[in-house]
C-alpha positions as CSV (number, residue, x, y, z in Angstrom):
1,M,-18.1,39.9,49.5
2,K,-18.5,39.2,46.0
3,T,-15.6,37.0,44.0
4,T,-15.1,37.8,40.4
5,F,-12.9,35.4,38.1
6,K,-11.3,37.1,35.2
7,L,-9.6,34.6,32.2
8,S,-7.0,36.2,30.2
9,T,-6.2,35.5,26.7
10,N,-3.5,33.5,27.4
11,N,-5.7,31.3,29.9
12,I,-8.3,30.9,27.2
13,R,-5.4,29.3,24.7
14,G,-4.0,27.4,27.2
15,R,-7.4,25.7,27.9
16,V,-7.9,25.1,24.4
17,E,-4.6,23.9,23.7
18,F,-5.0,21.4,26.7
19,I,-8.1,20.4,25.2
20,L,-7.1,19.6,21.7
21,F,-3.8,18.2,23.2
22,S,-6.2,15.7,25.3
23,L,-8.2,14.9,22.3
24,L,-5.3,14.0,20.2
25,L,-3.7,11.7,23.0
26,T,-7.1,10.0,23.3
27,S,-7.2,9.2,19.4
28,L,-3.4,8.1,19.4
29,T,-4.3,6.1,22.5
30,L,-7.2,4.1,20.9
31,G,-5.9,4.2,17.5
32,I,-8.2,6.1,15.8
33,D,-7.3,8.8,13.4
34,L,-8.5,12.3,14.4
35,G,-9.6,13.3,11.0
36,T,-11.4,10.1,10.3
37,A,-13.1,10.5,13.9
38,L,-14.4,14.0,13.1
39,S,-15.5,13.6,9.6
40,Y,-18.6,11.3,10.2
41,E,-21.2,11.5,12.9
42,E,-22.8,8.3,13.9
43,R,-26.5,8.5,14.7
44,S,-29.2,5.9,15.5
45,N,-32.5,7.8,16.1
46,F,-33.6,8.5,12.7
47,E,-36.2,7.1,10.0
48,G,-33.8,6.4,7.1
49,G,-35.0,5.3,3.5
50,S,-33.4,2.9,1.2
51,V,-32.2,2.8,-2.7
52,T,-32.1,-0.5,-4.6
53,G,-31.7,-1.0,-8.3
54,K,-29.6,-2.6,-11.0
55,V,-26.5,-1.4,-13.0
56,S,-26.5,-2.3,-16.7
57,L,-23.6,-2.2,-19.0
58,N,-23.9,0.7,-21.7
59,G,-21.2,1.2,-24.5
60,T,-18.1,-0.4,-25.8
61,L,-15.9,-2.4,-23.7
62,P,-11.9,-3.0,-24.5
63,Q,-10.1,-5.9,-24.6
64,P,-8.0,-7.0,-21.3
65,R,-4.5,-6.1,-21.7
66,R,-2.3,-9.0,-22.7
67,Y,0.8,-10.2,-20.9
68,N,3.8,-12.1,-22.6
69,L,4.5,-14.7,-19.6
70,V,8.0,-15.0,-20.8
71,L,9.0,-11.5,-20.0
72,F,8.2,-12.0,-16.2
73,P,9.2,-14.1,-13.1
74,D,7.8,-17.7,-12.9
75,P,5.9,-18.0,-16.2
76,Y,5.1,-21.7,-15.5
77,Y,3.6,-21.4,-12.1
78,C,1.8,-17.8,-12.9
79,G,0.9,-19.2,-16.4
80,R,-1.4,-21.5,-14.5
81,I,-3.8,-18.9,-15.2
82,S,-3.3,-18.0,-19.0
83,D,-4.7,-18.4,-22.5
84,G,-2.7,-21.7,-23.2
85,K,-0.3,-19.8,-25.7
86,G,2.1,-18.1,-23.3
87,W,-0.1,-15.1,-22.6
88,R,-1.5,-13.9,-19.2
89,L,-4.8,-11.6,-19.4
90,S,-5.6,-8.8,-16.9
91,P,-8.3,-10.9,-15.1
92,F,-11.9,-9.9,-16.5
93,M,-15.6,-10.9,-15.9
94,Q,-18.2,-11.6,-18.5
95,S,-20.8,-9.0,-19.0
96,K,-22.8,-8.2,-22.1
97,L,-24.4,-5.2,-23.4
98,N,-27.7,-4.0,-21.5
99,E,-27.0,-6.9,-18.8
100,G,-26.1,-6.5,-15.3
101,V,-22.6,-5.5,-14.2
102,P,-21.3,-7.2,-11.5
103,G,-18.4,-6.3,-9.3
104,V,-18.9,-2.3,-9.2
105,I,-19.2,-0.1,-6.1
106,V,-22.4,2.2,-5.6
107,Y,-21.8,4.5,-2.9
108,F,-23.1,8.1,-1.5
109,K,-20.9,10.9,-1.9
110,N,-20.2,13.5,1.0
111,I,-22.7,12.1,3.6
112,K,-21.8,13.5,7.0
113,W,-24.2,11.2,9.2
114,G,-25.8,8.1,9.5
115,K,-25.8,4.7,11.0
116,P,-22.8,3.5,12.7
117,L,-19.7,2.4,11.0
118,Q,-18.4,-1.3,11.0
119,F,-15.2,-1.5,11.3
120,Q,-13.4,-4.8,10.2
121,Q,-9.9,-6.5,9.1
122,H,-9.5,-6.8,5.3
123,N,-7.0,-9.5,4.1
124,I,-5.8,-9.2,0.5
125,L,-4.3,-12.4,-1.0
126,A,-1.3,-12.6,-3.5
127,K,-2.8,-16.1,-4.9
128,N,-2.1,-17.8,-8.3
129,C,-0.3,-14.6,-9.2
130,E,-3.3,-12.4,-8.7
131,F,-4.7,-10.0,-5.9
132,L,-7.9,-11.1,-4.2
133,P,-10.4,-9.6,-3.9
134,Y,-9.9,-7.3,-7.0
135,L,-12.1,-4.4,-5.7
136,N,-12.2,-3.9,-2.1
137,H,-13.8,-1.4,0.0
138,V,-12.0,0.2,3.0
139,S,-13.2,2.4,5.8
140,Q,-10.7,5.3,6.6
141,G,-8.6,4.4,9.2
142,E,-8.8,0.7,8.8
143,T,-5.8,-1.4,8.3
144,L,-5.2,-3.9,5.5
145,I,-3.2,-7.1,5.9
146,F,-1.6,-8.2,3.0
147,E,-0.5,-12.1,2.5
148,N,1.3,-14.1,0.0
149,W,-0.3,-17.3,-0.5
150,D,2.3,-18.4,-3.6
151,P,5.2,-20.3,-3.4
152,V,6.9,-17.5,-5.4
153,P,8.1,-13.9,-4.4
154,H,5.9,-11.0,-4.2
155,D,5.7,-7.5,-3.1
156,I,3.0,-4.9,-2.3
157,E,3.1,-1.3,-3.7
158,V,0.1,0.7,-2.6
159,Y,-1.1,4.1,-4.5
160,E,-3.2,6.6,-3.9
161,Y,-5.2,7.3,-7.2
162,S,-6.8,10.3,-8.8
163,D,-7.7,12.1,-12.2
164,R,-4.1,13.9,-11.8
165,G,-2.4,10.4,-11.4
166,G,-0.6,8.1,-8.9
167,K,0.9,9.1,-5.6
168,F,3.2,6.3,-4.1
169,L,2.4,5.4,-0.5
170,F,3.7,2.1,0.6
171,R,6.1,-0.7,-0.8
172,Q,6.7,-3.8,1.2
173,P,8.1,-7.2,0.3
174,L,5.5,-10.3,0.8
175,R,7.4,-13.3,2.3
176,R,6.1,-16.5,1.1
177,N,5.5,-19.6,3.5
178,P,8.4,-21.8,3.5
179,K,6.3,-24.8,3.7
180,I,5.1,-24.7,0.0
181,R,7.0,-25.4,-2.8
182,K,6.7,-24.3,-6.4
183,S,7.4,-27.8,-7.8
184,D,4.3,-29.4,-5.8
185,F,2.2,-27.1,-7.8
186,L,3.7,-27.7,-11.1
187,T,3.9,-31.6,-10.9
188,E,1.1,-33.6,-12.4
189,G,-0.9,-35.5,-9.8
190,I,0.1,-33.4,-6.6
191,Q,-2.5,-31.7,-4.8
192,A,-0.7,-28.7,-3.4
193,E,-2.3,-26.5,-1.1
194,H,-1.7,-22.7,-0.7
195,L,-0.8,-21.3,2.8
196,P,-0.4,-17.6,3.8
197,G,3.0,-16.2,4.5
198,P,3.6,-13.2,7.1
199,G,1.3,-10.7,6.9
200,V,2.2,-7.3,6.1
201,A,0.0,-4.5,7.8
202,H,-0.8,-0.9,6.2
203,K,-3.1,1.7,7.8
204,I,-5.4,3.5,5.4
205,L,-5.6,7.4,6.2
206,T,-6.1,8.7,2.5
207,M,-9.7,8.6,0.7
208,G,-11.0,7.6,-2.6
209,P,-9.4,5.2,-5.1
210,L,-6.3,2.9,-3.9
211,V,-4.3,0.7,-6.4
212,F,-2.5,-2.6,-5.2
213,R,0.3,-3.7,-7.3
214,C,3.4,-6.1,-7.6
215,S,6.3,-5.0,-9.2
216,F,7.6,-8.5,-10.0
217,H,4.2,-9.5,-11.8
218,E,3.0,-6.5,-13.9
219,Y,-0.4,-8.3,-14.4
220,M,-0.9,-8.7,-10.6
221,E,-3.1,-5.8,-9.8
222,A,-6.5,-4.8,-7.4
223,W,-8.4,-1.7,-6.3
224,G,-9.4,-0.4,-3.1
225,F,-12.2,2.2,-2.5
226,V,-11.8,4.2,0.9
227,L,-14.9,5.8,2.4
228,D,-15.4,7.3,5.7
229,H,-19.1,6.1,6.0
230,P,-20.8,2.8,5.6
231,Y,-23.2,4.0,2.7
232,F,-22.2,1.6,-0.1
233,S,-22.9,-1.7,-2.0
234,F,-21.2,-4.0,-4.3
235,T,-23.1,-5.1,-7.3
236,G,-24.3,-8.7,-7.6
237,E,-23.8,-11.1,-10.5
238,S,-26.9,-9.8,-12.2
239,G,-25.7,-6.3,-11.3
240,E,-28.1,-5.6,-8.4
241,F,-27.4,-3.6,-5.4
242,S,-29.3,-2.4,-2.3
243,I,-28.3,0.3,0.5
244,T,-30.5,0.8,3.5
245,N,-31.2,3.2,6.5
246,I,-29.9,6.2,4.6
247,P,-30.6,9.8,6.3
248,P,-33.4,11.8,4.4
249,G,-32.1,14.3,2.3
250,K,-30.9,15.0,-1.2
251,Y,-27.6,13.2,-2.2
252,Q,-25.1,12.5,-5.1
253,L,-25.0,8.5,-5.9
254,V,-21.9,7.4,-7.5
255,V,-21.2,4.1,-9.6
256,W,-17.6,3.5,-9.7
257,H,-15.0,1.1,-11.2
258,P,-11.4,1.1,-12.5
259,L,-13.2,1.4,-15.9
260,G,-14.8,4.8,-15.1
261,Q,-17.8,6.0,-13.2
262,M,-21.4,7.7,-13.4
263,E,-23.1,9.9,-11.1
264,K,-26.7,10.8,-10.2
265,Y,-28.6,13.1,-8.0
266,I,-31.4,11.5,-5.8
267,D,-33.6,12.4,-2.9
268,I,-34.2,9.9,0.4
269,I,-37.5,10.3,2.0
270,P,-38.0,8.6,5.5
271,S,-39.3,5.2,5.2
272,G,-39.3,5.1,1.4
273,T,-37.6,3.1,-1.1
274,L,-36.1,4.4,-4.4
275,N,-35.5,1.8,-7.4
276,L,-33.2,2.7,-9.8
277,D,-32.2,1.3,-13.3
278,L,-28.5,2.9,-13.8
279,E,-26.2,2.5,-16.9
280,F,-22.5,2.3,-16.7
281,T,-20.3,3.4,-19.5
282,P,-16.7,2.8,-19.4
283,T,-15.0,6.4,-19.7
284,S,-11.9,5.8,-17.7
285,P,-8.5,6.9,-19.1
286,I,-7.1,4.0,-17.1
287,I,-8.1,1.6,-19.7
288,Y,-5.7,-0.1,-21.7
289,E,-7.0,-1.1,-24.8
290,E,-5.3,-3.3,-27.4
291,D,-6.8,-2.5,-30.9
292,N,-5.1,-5.4,-33.0
293,T,-3.4,-8.3,-31.8
294,K,0.5,-7.8,-31.6
295,P,2.7,-10.4,-32.9
296,N,4.6,-12.5,-30.0
297,S,8.2,-11.4,-30.9
298,F,9.4,-13.3,-27.7
299,G,7.5,-16.0,-27.8
300,I,7.3,-19.1,-25.6
301,D,10.0,-21.3,-27.6
302,L,12.2,-19.0,-25.8
303,I,11.8,-21.2,-22.9
304,G,12.5,-24.5,-24.6
305,D,9.8,-27.2,-25.5
306,S,7.7,-27.3,-22.2
307,Q,4.1,-25.6,-22.4
308,I,2.7,-23.1,-20.0
309,V,-0.5,-25.1,-18.9
310,P,-3.5,-23.3,-17.7
311,T,-4.4,-25.8,-15.0
312,V,-6.1,-23.2,-12.8
313,E,-8.0,-21.1,-15.3
314,L,-8.0,-21.0,-19.0
315,Q,-8.3,-17.3,-20.4
316,K,-10.3,-16.3,-23.5
317,W,-9.3,-12.8,-24.7
318,D,-11.5,-12.6,-28.3
319,D,-14.6,-11.9,-27.0
320,P,-15.8,-8.7,-27.7
321,L,-18.2,-8.5,-24.9
322,V,-15.9,-8.6,-22.2
323,L,-15.8,-6.6,-19.3
324,P,-12.3,-6.2,-17.8
325,K,-12.2,-7.3,-13.9
326,N,-8.3,-5.9,-13.9
327,P,-7.8,-3.3,-16.3
328,L,-4.5,-1.6,-16.1
329,H,-3.6,1.9,-16.7
330,T,-2.6,3.4,-19.9
331,P,1.1,4.1,-19.7
332,S,1.3,6.8,-22.4
333,H,-1.4,8.7,-20.6
334,P,-0.1,11.7,-18.8
335,G,-0.3,11.5,-14.8
336,V,-1.2,8.1,-14.7
337,L,0.7,5.5,-12.5
338,P,4.2,5.2,-13.6
């Protein structure tokens, strides 16, 4: 006797729903974001190519933004990085016209498969009233750990950034380590040691640029760039970069920094190495530019005869060939961060 099985529409729907529920349960159990797990396919058996090169500076650079330390908490401690005249500058790095630009990220756009992802824990430190490192790569689905290594209060604000502006994602106080005291860092002859406070964790599910800020100290800002694949490189001191084992095909290569970005279409062939010389021009609206030196209407004299001494770093802001390492948004630009 022949036996037949009929599967009704309801049975099909039930089976599909069960499979999706099982997949969702597995992803939650393993701590994997479902969107992340399905967006990039890991493969090992392919013959990839490479791209190497150098990113050079092209165009006019703005001056880094200046902050009057008197107007923010902890002017003596945070002024250990300052110009010696009561001003704190947004951190910057030296880079001259037509020379290599360090610290920008070079990555492939919309790459769907390739070599395995290497997940790791990223710690972002609040130390000497700045967030370190300044520019971070983060894999989508990873967890960031924020720590306060200073003896003064900080907090962490995380924003998702796009051309349309900033979207608030997260805010949490960063507690200091009770074993360290601010006076130990300000007393001459004492070698104080930074110690971490309790870590604050935040899982990253978004894509693209993130902004990290401290609401107590406006000059504290760092950036993260979130990708769902491993094809990226940070430029070195001379602007050099290298990305290897890339699946063959036509891609869009992007050079990105908070100052702006450039894009270029390239072809990757099996076992081939493409060498590129790329020019980077600052074009982003988040640049804050001071065309003229503004008078210090609230001067250092407001805090008495004491001096704010830059014992950690003496900043110099009057060099026209300076690439800001920590440029801030322009408050007057519509749609940018508040």
